[in-house]
C-alpha positions as CSV (number, residue, x, y, z in Angstrom):
1,M,-7.2,32.5,30.0
2,K,-10.5,32.2,27.7
3,K,-9.6,34.4,25.1
4,L,-6.2,32.5,24.6
5,L,-7.9,29.1,24.9
6,W,-11.0,30.1,22.8
7,T,-7.9,31.7,20.3
8,L,-6.2,27.9,19.7
9,L,-9.7,26.4,20.0
10,A,-10.6,28.3,16.9
11,V,-7.1,27.7,15.1
12,C,-7.6,24.1,15.7
13,A,-11.1,24.1,13.9
14,F,-9.0,26.0,11.1
15,L,-6.8,23.5,11.0
16,G,-9.9,20.5,11.2
17,V,-7.7,19.5,14.1
18,G,-9.9,17.6,16.2
19,L,-8.7,16.8,20.2
20,G,-8.7,13.7,19.6
21,T,-8.4,10.6,17.0
22,A,-11.5,8.3,16.9
23,Y,-13.0,6.0,14.2
24,A,-15.9,6.7,12.5
25,S,-19.1,5.8,14.4
26,D,-20.8,3.9,11.9
27,C,-17.9,1.6,11.4
28,L,-18.8,-2.1,10.4
29,N,-17.9,-4.7,12.7
30,L,-16.1,-7.8,10.5
31,N,-16.1,-10.5,12.7
32,F,-13.5,-13.6,11.6
33,G,-14.3,-15.9,14.3
34,N,-11.9,-17.2,17.3
35,W,-12.6,-13.9,19.6
36,D,-11.3,-11.6,16.2
37,S,-12.7,-9.1,15.0
38,V,-11.9,-5.3,13.6
39,C,-14.1,-2.3,12.9
40,L,-13.5,-1.1,9.5
41,G,-14.9,2.8,9.3
42,I,-14.8,5.7,6.5
43,E,-15.3,9.1,6.5
44,K,-16.4,11.7,4.1
45,S,-15.3,15.2,4.5
46,G,-16.3,17.7,1.3
47,T,-16.9,16.4,-1.7
48,K,-14.3,14.2,-2.4
49,N,-12.2,13.5,0.4
50,F,-12.5,9.9,2.3
51,K,-10.5,8.4,5.1
52,I,-10.5,4.8,5.8
53,S,-9.3,3.1,9.5
54,V,-9.9,0.2,11.4
55,D,-10.1,-0.4,14.8
56,K,-7.8,-3.6,15.6
57,N,-8.2,-3.4,19.4
58,N,-10.3,-6.9,19.5
59,L,-7.4,-8.7,17.3
60,S,-5.5,-11.3,19.4
61,K,-1.8,-11.1,19.1
62,S,-1.3,-14.2,17.3
63,S,-3.5,-12.7,14.7
64,S,-2.8,-10.0,11.9
65,I,-4.4,-8.7,8.9
66,K,-3.6,-6.5,6.0
67,C,-6.1,-4.5,4.2
68,Y,-7.1,-3.3,0.7
69,V,-9.1,-0.7,-1.1
70,I,-10.5,-1.0,-4.2
71,L,-12.2,2.6,-6.1
72,P,-14.9,2.6,-8.4
73,N,-12.5,3.0,-11.6
74,S,-11.0,-0.5,-10.2
75,S,-7.8,1.1,-9.0
76,M,-6.5,-1.2,-6.1
77,Y,-4.2,0.0,-3.4
78,S,-2.7,-1.5,-0.2
79,L,-3.5,0.3,2.9
80,N,-0.1,0.9,5.2
81,N,-1.4,0.2,8.7
82,C,-5.2,-0.3,7.3
83,E,-5.3,3.4,7.5
84,W,-5.8,5.3,4.2
85,T,-6.7,9.1,3.6
86,F,-7.5,9.8,-0.5
87,S,-9.7,12.2,-3.0
88,Y,-11.8,10.7,-5.6
89,S,-14.9,12.2,-7.5
90,S,-17.7,10.3,-9.2
91,N,-21.0,11.2,-10.8
92,N,-22.2,7.4,-10.4
93,T,-23.5,5.9,-7.0
94,D,-20.6,3.0,-7.2
95,G,-19.4,2.4,-4.2
96,V,-15.9,1.6,-2.4
97,V,-14.6,-1.4,-1.2
98,V,-12.5,-2.5,1.6
99,S,-11.5,-5.9,2.4
100,A,-9.6,-7.0,5.2
101,T,-7.5,-10.3,4.7
102,Y,-7.4,-12.2,8.4
103,I,-4.4,-14.7,9.1
104,L,-4.3,-16.8,12.1
105,K,-1.0,-17.9,12.7
106,N,-1.5,-21.2,14.7
107,K,-1.0,-24.7,14.2
108,D,-2.4,-24.4,10.6
109,F,-2.3,-21.3,9.2
110,Y,-5.4,-20.2,8.5
111,S,-6.6,-17.0,6.3
112,K,-10.2,-15.3,6.0
113,R,-11.3,-12.6,3.8
114,M,-13.9,-10.0,4.2
115,A,-15.2,-7.3,2.2
116,A,-17.3,-4.4,2.6
117,S,-18.8,-2.1,0.5
118,I,-20.2,1.5,0.6
119,N,-22.1,3.4,-1.5
120,F,-20.9,6.9,-2.1
121,N,-24.4,8.8,-1.0
122,K,-25.7,6.5,1.3
123,W,-22.5,6.3,3.7
124,T,-24.9,4.9,7.1
125,R,-25.3,1.5,4.6
126,W,-23.1,-1.0,4.4
127,S,-22.6,-4.5,2.7
128,S,-20.4,-7.1,3.2
129,S,-19.4,-10.5,2.5
130,S,-16.8,-13.1,2.7
131,S,-14.7,-16.0,1.8
132,S,-12.3,-18.2,3.7
133,S,-9.7,-20.8,3.1
134,K,-7.2,-23.3,4.9
135,S,-4.5,-24.3,3.3
136,D,-2.3,-26.9,4.7
137,K,0.3,-25.6,6.3
138,N,2.8,-28.2,4.5
139,L,2.5,-26.7,1.2
140,K,2.3,-23.3,0.3
141,I,3.3,-21.7,-3.3
142,T,3.5,-17.9,-4.6
143,T,4.7,-16.3,-7.8
144,S,6.7,-13.5,-9.2
145,P,5.1,-11.5,-10.1
146,S,1.7,-12.2,-9.4
147,S,0.3,-9.9,-12.0
148,P,2.8,-10.0,-15.0
149,D,2.2,-8.5,-18.3
150,T,1.7,-11.4,-21.8
151,Y,5.0,-12.8,-22.3
152,D,6.6,-12.1,-19.2
153,W,8.2,-15.0,-17.4
154,V,6.5,-16.3,-14.3
155,K,8.6,-17.9,-11.5
156,L,6.7,-20.3,-9.1
157,T,8.0,-20.7,-5.4
158,I,7.0,-24.3,-3.5
159,K,7.3,-24.1,-0.1
160,T,6.7,-27.4,2.0
161,D,8.3,-29.7,4.8
162,K,11.7,-29.6,5.3
163,N,12.4,-33.1,5.3
164,Y,9.8,-33.6,2.4
165,T,11.2,-35.6,-0.9
166,G,8.8,-36.6,-4.0
167,K,7.3,-35.1,-6.3
168,I,5.1,-32.0,-6.6
169,K,3.0,-32.4,-9.1
170,F,1.0,-29.5,-11.6
171,S,-2.2,-31.2,-10.9
172,K,-4.6,-28.7,-12.8
173,F,-4.9,-25.2,-14.8
174,Q,-7.8,-22.9,-15.1
175,Y,-8.7,-19.9,-16.8
176,R,-11.2,-17.1,-16.9
177,S,-11.5,-14.2,-19.1
178,S,-13.0,-11.6,-16.3
179,S,-13.7,-11.7,-12.5
180,S,-17.6,-12.4,-13.2
181,S,-16.7,-15.5,-15.7
182,S,-16.4,-19.0,-14.7
183,W,-13.5,-21.2,-14.1
184,S,-12.7,-23.8,-17.0
185,N,-10.1,-26.0,-17.0
186,I,-7.2,-25.7,-19.8
187,S,-4.3,-27.6,-21.1
188,S,-1.2,-26.8,-19.3
189,T,0.5,-26.5,-22.8
190,S,-2.0,-24.8,-24.8
191,S,-1.0,-22.5,-27.6
192,T,-3.9,-20.3,-27.2
193,Y,-2.9,-19.5,-23.2
194,V,0.9,-20.3,-23.4
195,S,3.9,-18.8,-25.0
196,D,6.4,-20.5,-23.5
197,Y,7.6,-22.8,-20.2
198,S,9.9,-24.7,-18.7
199,T,10.6,-28.5,-18.7
200,D,9.4,-29.0,-15.2
201,W,6.0,-27.5,-16.5
202,S,5.8,-29.6,-19.8
203,N,6.5,-32.6,-17.4
204,G,4.0,-31.6,-14.9
205,Y,5.9,-32.0,-12.2
206,Y,8.5,-31.2,-9.7
207,R,10.7,-33.5,-7.7
208,M,11.5,-32.2,-4.3
209,T,14.7,-33.7,-3.1
210,S,16.6,-33.7,0.1
211,S,19.2,-30.8,-0.8
212,D,16.1,-29.0,-1.5
213,K,15.2,-28.8,2.2
214,G,11.5,-28.5,1.6
215,E,11.9,-25.0,-0.5
216,A,12.4,-24.6,-4.6
217,T,12.4,-21.6,-6.9
218,L,10.8,-22.7,-10.7
219,K,12.5,-19.8,-12.6
220,N,11.3,-19.5,-15.5
221,L,8.4,-21.6,-15.2
222,I,5.6,-20.1,-17.7
223,K,4.9,-17.0,-20.0
224,F,1.7,-16.2,-20.7
225,K,0.1,-15.2,-24.0
226,K,-3.3,-14.5,-23.2
227,S,-4.6,-11.7,-20.8
228,G,-6.9,-12.9,-18.0
229,Y,-7.1,-14.8,-14.8
230,Y,-5.4,-18.3,-14.5
231,R,-4.9,-20.5,-11.5
232,I,-2.2,-23.0,-11.0
233,Y,-2.9,-25.9,-8.8
234,V,-0.1,-28.4,-7.0
235,E,-0.4,-31.5,-5.7
236,D,2.1,-33.6,-3.2
237,T,2.1,-37.1,-3.0
238,D,0.2,-37.0,0.4
239,G,-2.5,-35.3,-1.2
240,N,-2.3,-31.6,0.0
241,E,-3.2,-29.4,-2.6
242,S,-2.5,-25.6,-3.0
243,Y,-3.6,-23.5,-5.9
244,V,-2.2,-19.4,-7.0
245,Q,-4.1,-17.3,-8.9
246,I,-2.2,-14.7,-11.4
247,N,-4.0,-12.2,-13.1
248,V,-2.2,-11.5,-16.7
249,D,-2.8,-7.9,-18.2
250,T,-5.7,-7.4,-16.2
251,S,-5.4,-3.7,-16.0
252,S,-3.6,-2.8,-18.9
253,S,-6.6,-1.0,-20.5
254,S,-7.1,1.5,-17.6
255,S,-4.7,4.6,-17.2
256,S,-5.3,4.3,-13.3
257,S,-2.5,3.7,-11.0
258,S,-2.3,-0.4,-9.3
259,S,-0.2,-2.4,-7.6
260,S,1.0,-6.1,-8.1
261,Y,2.2,-8.1,-4.9
262,N,2.4,-11.2,-3.5
263,D,2.3,-12.6,-0.1
264,E,6.1,-12.1,0.4
265,I,6.1,-8.2,-0.7
266,E,3.5,-5.2,-0.6
267,L,4.1,-2.0,-1.6
268,S,2.2,1.6,-1.1
269,T,2.9,5.0,-1.6
270,N,1.7,8.5,-0.4
271,R,0.8,9.7,-3.6
272,T,-0.2,7.5,-7.0
273,S,-0.6,10.3,-9.4
274,P,1.8,12.7,-8.8
275,S,2.8,15.8,-11.0
276,T,6.3,16.3,-11.8
277,S,7.3,18.9,-9.4
278,Q,6.2,16.3,-6.5
279,Y,8.7,13.8,-4.5
280,V,6.6,10.2,-4.1
281,N,7.1,7.8,-1.0
282,L,7.8,4.2,-1.2
283,T,6.4,2.1,1.9
284,I,7.7,-1.8,1.9
285,E,6.3,-4.5,3.7
286,T,7.5,-7.7,3.7
287,D,8.3,-11.0,6.6
288,D,8.8,-9.5,10.1
289,D,12.0,-11.8,10.4
290,Y,13.5,-10.6,6.4
291,V,16.9,-9.2,6.5
292,G,18.7,-8.3,3.2
293,K,18.6,-6.3,0.0
294,L,15.4,-5.3,-1.6
295,T,16.2,-4.3,-5.0
296,L,14.4,-1.0,-6.6
297,S,13.8,-0.6,-10.5
298,A,11.5,0.8,-12.9
299,K,9.6,0.8,-15.9
300,Y,7.8,3.1,-18.2
301,R,5.6,3.6,-21.1
302,K,4.3,6.8,-22.8
303,S,0.5,5.7,-22.9
304,S,-1.7,2.6,-22.0
305,S,-1.5,1.3,-25.6
306,D,2.1,1.2,-25.3
307,S,4.9,-1.5,-24.3
308,W,6.3,-1.5,-21.0
309,S,10.3,-0.9,-21.0
310,S,13.2,-0.9,-18.7
311,I,14.8,2.4,-17.7
312,S,17.7,3.3,-15.8
313,N,17.2,4.8,-12.1
314,T,19.2,7.7,-12.6
315,S,17.9,8.4,-16.0
316,S,17.9,12.2,-16.4
317,T,15.1,11.6,-19.0
318,Y,12.9,10.3,-16.6
319,F,13.6,11.4,-13.2
320,T,14.6,15.1,-12.0
321,D,15.8,13.9,-8.6
322,Y,16.0,11.1,-6.6
323,S,17.4,9.4,-3.0
324,D,20.6,7.9,-2.3
325,E,18.8,4.4,-2.3
326,W,17.3,4.6,-5.7
327,D,20.5,5.7,-6.7
328,D,22.2,2.9,-5.7
329,G,19.5,0.5,-6.7
330,Y,18.6,-1.2,-3.2
331,Y,17.5,-0.5,0.3
332,R,18.9,-3.2,2.7
333,M,16.5,-4.1,5.2
334,T,17.8,-4.9,9.1
335,S,16.5,-6.4,12.1
336,S,15.6,-3.2,13.4
337,D,13.4,-2.3,10.3
338,D,10.8,-5.7,11.8
339,G,9.9,-6.2,7.7
340,E,8.9,-2.6,7.0
341,I,10.5,0.2,5.5
342,T,9.0,3.7,4.5
343,L,11.5,5.0,1.7
344,K,10.9,8.8,1.4
345,N,11.2,11.3,-0.9
346,L,12.2,8.7,-3.3
347,V,11.8,9.8,-6.5
348,K,11.0,13.0,-8.6
349,F,9.5,12.1,-12.1
350,R,10.2,14.4,-15.2
351,K,8.5,13.1,-18.1
352,D,4.5,12.4,-18.2
353,G,3.4,9.4,-18.4
354,Y,3.3,5.9,-16.5
355,Y,5.7,4.2,-14.4
356,R,6.2,1.4,-12.6
357,I,8.4,0.8,-9.7
358,Y,9.9,-2.8,-9.1
359,V,10.9,-4.2,-5.6
360,E,12.7,-7.9,-5.4
361,D,13.9,-9.4,-2.6
362,T,16.3,-12.0,-2.4
363,D,14.6,-15.1,-2.8
364,G,13.2,-13.5,-6.0
365,N,9.6,-12.5,-4.8
366,E,8.8,-9.6,-6.7
367,S,6.1,-6.6,-6.4
368,Y,5.5,-3.4,-8.4
369,I,3.5,-0.3,-7.7
370,Q,2.2,2.2,-10.7
371,F,2.1,5.7,-10.9
372,S,0.3,8.0,-13.2
373,V,2.0,11.0,-13.7
374,G,0.9,14.4,-15.3
375,D,-2.7,12.6,-15.2
376,D,-5.4,15.8,-16.0
377,D,-7.6,13.4,-13.4
378,D,-10.0,16.1,-11.6
379,D,-8.7,14.4,-8.3
380,D,-5.6,16.2,-8.4
381,D,-7.2,19.5,-9.4
382,D,-6.6,20.8,-5.5
383,E,-3.1,19.4,-4.9
384,S,-0.4,21.8,-4.5
385,K,3.2,21.8,-5.4
386,V,4.3,20.6,-1.8
387,S,3.7,16.7,-1.8
388,G,1.4,15.7,0.4
389,F,-0.4,19.0,1.0
390,S,-3.7,20.4,-1.2
391,T,-3.5,23.7,-1.8
392,S,-6.1,24.9,1.0
393,E,-4.1,22.3,3.3
394,L,-0.5,24.6,2.6
395,S,-2.7,27.8,2.9
396,K,-3.5,26.8,6.2
397,V,0.2,25.7,7.2
398,K,1.1,28.9,5.9
399,S,-1.2,31.1,8.1
400,I,-0.5,29.5,11.4
401,Y,3.4,29.7,10.6
402,K,2.6,33.4,10.3
403,Q,0.6,33.7,13.4
404,R,2.9,31.4,15.5
405,N,5.5,34.3,16.9
406,S,2.4,36.6,18.0
407,L,0.6,33.3,19.4
408,I,3.6,32.5,21.6
409,G,4.3,35.9,22.5
410,Q,1.0,36.5,24.1
411,M,1.0,32.9,25.7
412,Q,4.0,34.1,27.2
413,R,3.1,37.1,28.6
414,K,0.3,35.8,30.0
415,Y,1.5,33.0,31.7
416,P,5.3,33.1,32.5
417,S,5.8,30.0,33.5
418,L,5.9,28.4,30.2
419,K,9.2,30.7,29.6
420,K,10.9,28.4,31.7
421,D,8.9,25.0,30.3
422,T,11.9,23.7,28.1
423,Y,9.8,21.5,26.7
424,W,6.7,23.3,25.6
425,I,9.6,25.4,24.0
426,K,10.7,22.8,22.3
427,L,7.6,21.8,21.0
428,S,6.9,25.1,19.7
429,D,9.9,25.7,18.2
430,N,10.2,22.5,16.4
431,L,6.6,22.8,15.0
432,Y,7.8,26.3,14.1
433,D,10.6,24.7,11.8
434,D,8.7,21.9,10.6
435,M,6.4,24.0,9.0
436,K,9.1,25.9,7.7
437,D,10.2,23.1,5.9
438,V,7.2,22.2,4.4
439,I,6.5,25.8,2.7
440,N,10.1,25.9,1.5
441,D,9.4,21.8,0.2
442,K,12.2,20.7,1.7
443,K,13.6,16.8,0.2
444,Y,14.2,15.8,4.2
445,R,11.3,17.1,6.3
446,D,9.3,15.6,9.1
447,F,5.8,16.4,7.9
448,D,5.4,13.9,4.8
449,D,1.7,15.2,4.8
450,Y,-1.2,17.1,6.0
451,D,-2.0,14.6,8.5
452,D,1.6,14.4,10.2
453,F,0.9,18.4,10.6
454,K,-2.3,17.9,12.4
455,K,-0.9,15.1,14.8
456,A,1.9,17.4,15.6
457,F,-0.2,20.6,16.2
458,D,-2.6,18.4,18.2
459,D,0.1,17.4,20.6
460,W,1.5,20.9,20.9
461,Y,-2.5,21.9,21.9
462,K,-3.1,19.2,24.3
463,Y,0.8,19.7,26.5
464,T,0.0,23.7,25.6
465,T,-3.7,23.4,27.5
466,R,-2.6,21.0,29.9
467,N,0.4,23.4,31.4
468,I,-1.5,26.7,31.7
């Protein structure tokens, strides 16, 4: 008994599999008020591997949070379920910034963003900052895309009370050249900042009628000429005011992957810098009650100084392989998805360069996520040809796979009851088959990454030790 348990424990240590899931002991508590709080943790493993996790046990059912991370190279990512494992190499002492946007769904819409930064070399030193906003529930605006390139059309969606009729005035237009600059009021038709615009924009207002039922999308509202940060303010006849910020071509000088999103659609992926031999997954998050098509499209540019060009989803020049959803050009969200879906093994890129995958819903809201393919960044030096697994991680899976039959045989001889335990046999066989799929880099496999494998092994280990 002891010998076998020590063998299992040694395997667990070899894999880096713990006996339970815990958040970082030095996590930072972010208190949003209203008795709601989360504990934000980040753990370092080795020289460049990090894990972000958020304990949401003290978050009320009427509240929710969305999490983002900003790396020192200015790459920003939306975190699926507020968790992420990533690699980052840095020779300086810049820190990671993790922000959590808290949303309270009560009589009035209330949101509060808190950001926590952590130094790469001093893991116990946290600093945090926060900002909050309260927007009147009767007036909300969004744009698509929220981070356009210069000379791209931008559309604006206005939502207010269903029975509201009257002017929605474009009350203020502001600009700043960088995130550290001050905001300046500018003319809405200035040729320095704007290259084209609609009649509504030049009139300075949109008139909401009863047929709008409180919602209007102004397509092709404006084209921006100058890169930087813009704010559009709108105001109704009751004096309620809201604004939306638009970041125009602010990432064009960087080769790092990034994403553009609005409140309606958020995108994330398991791999932002894949090689041409690796599949990428795409996770789409939208409103919980959204049902309908999500249209998929792509753009490409060879280098950061080139312009973006639309490309066909099925182009053999740019894609080696792709899923049925990518071939169809859309995914149809159903009520059972609850507003979130992960499209596994969506595409495999053929050509080096930069790609953007766009997702648009039936209301015209659009977001994109950017990929850097074939980048020689040091972050990918340890990646294997199997998507989601580093070279060392894949080596561990292969080692356990080879030991599996011998270990199972020893346990059944030592503990005959296991031979009749159909659930244990099924767990063992499934783990073996799933490891084989990883090693053979099967397109449709249960283990998308090393964390999936560790969880399955942990489940098998716990069941085994409880029943011998």
